[in-house]
Phi, psi and omega in degrees: 000125181236179178289341183251001178158195183235127173272133185238128174283116182255012174095164180053032178080009180259147179228137178242160178245131169257104181295149183303331178289347180253013180243129183282074173232151178285150183304328182278353181267152177263144177301324182297339178284343183245332185230143177236153176301130180096348177296139172288138181231134175256126181213169179247144178285127179245338181197141172236123175251096185291332179292314181267000179055052179239141177237123180256133180237164180212134172271321180300316180295327176295318178297319178296320178298316179296321177296317179298318179297319178296314183290334182298335179286348179256355182281132181288129185275331181276175184267009181267108179292150179233102183228164174210184178294344179273344181133200182265148178252141176233150179241132178285133176285141181270000000 
């Protein structure tokens, strides 16, 4: 854990970095208040730089992906809009 992010052992001798801008913490909070060395972390791969041997990971992008997956069950699949003076209606898929 550094001032600019968290290095994560992803196995087989590889290490990735979750930059602080990709971690959902408030600017006034310290990473050490939320994460400890050895804690398991779930993140999504966002970039591999094979020339510089760097792997970039993100927790924020994983959260956004999960939100999109959740919201996709409410998106209307047909082309018929359903609106009223109150706004748009969505139906949850069963």
